[in-house]
C-alpha positions in Angstrom: 0.0 0.0 0.0 1.6 3.2 -1.1 0.8 6.4 0.8 0.4 9.7 -1.0 2.7 12.5 -0.2 0.0 14.3 1.8 -0.9 11.2 3.8 2.8 10.6 4.6 3.1 14.3 5.8 0.1 14.0 8.1 1.2 10.6 9.4 4.7 11.8 10.1 3.4 14.8 12.0 1.1 12.5 14.0 4.0 10.2 14.8 6.2 13.1 15.9 3.6 14.9 18.0 1.9 12.0 19.6 3.9 8.8 19.1 7.3 10.1 20.0 6.4 11.6 23.3 4.4 8.5 24.2 7.4 6.3 23.3 9.7 8.5 25.5 7.3 8.2 28.4 7.0 4.4 28.0 10.8 4.0 27.7 11.5 6.1 30.8 8.8 4.2 32.7 10.2 0.8 31.8 13.8 1.8 32.6 12.5 3.2 35.9 11.1 -0.1 37.0 14.6 -1.5 37.5 17.4 -0.3 39.7 19.2 2.6 38.1 22.1 1.2 36.0 25.5 3.0 35.8 25.4 6.3 33.9 27.3 4.9 30.8 24.9 1.9 30.5 21.8 4.2 30.9 23.2 6.5 28.2 23.7 3.5 25.8 20.2 2.2 26.5 18.6 5.6 25.7 20.8 6.1 22.6 19.7 2.7 21.3 16.1 3.4 22.1 16.4 6.8 20.5 17.4 5.2 17.2 15.0 2.2 17.3 11.8 4.2 17.4 12.5 5.6 13.9 13.3 2.4 12.1 9.7 1.2 11.5 8.8 4.6 10.2 11.6 5.0 7.7 9.2 4.7 4.8 6.8 7.3 6.2 9.5 9.9 6.8 11.4 9.4 3.5 11.0 12.4 1.3 8.6 14.3 3.5 10.9 17.3 3.7 11.1 17.6 -0.1 8.6 19.1 -2.5 5.7 16.8 -3.6 6.9 14.7 -6.5 3.3 13.7 -7.4 2.4 17.3 -8.0 3.4 18.4 -11.5 3.7 22.1 -12.0 1.5 23.7 -14.7 3.7 24.8 -17.5 1.0 26.5 -19.6 1.8 30.0 -18.4 
């Protein structure tokens, strides 16, 4: 299923505004359930979690910052 450019923009905005803060809260809560690890290990855990959230959404974010390729400019003028 291919998403249109407009759909990808809306979905990426939803992911960034709702999904990412929810992911951060869940990650911090889960890490907080255990005894606090050493600083370096905690830093590594958060760095890995910070990269892992974006991997499933790579296709959604790809090309969103560029102009819409589906929209062909009108060259009749």
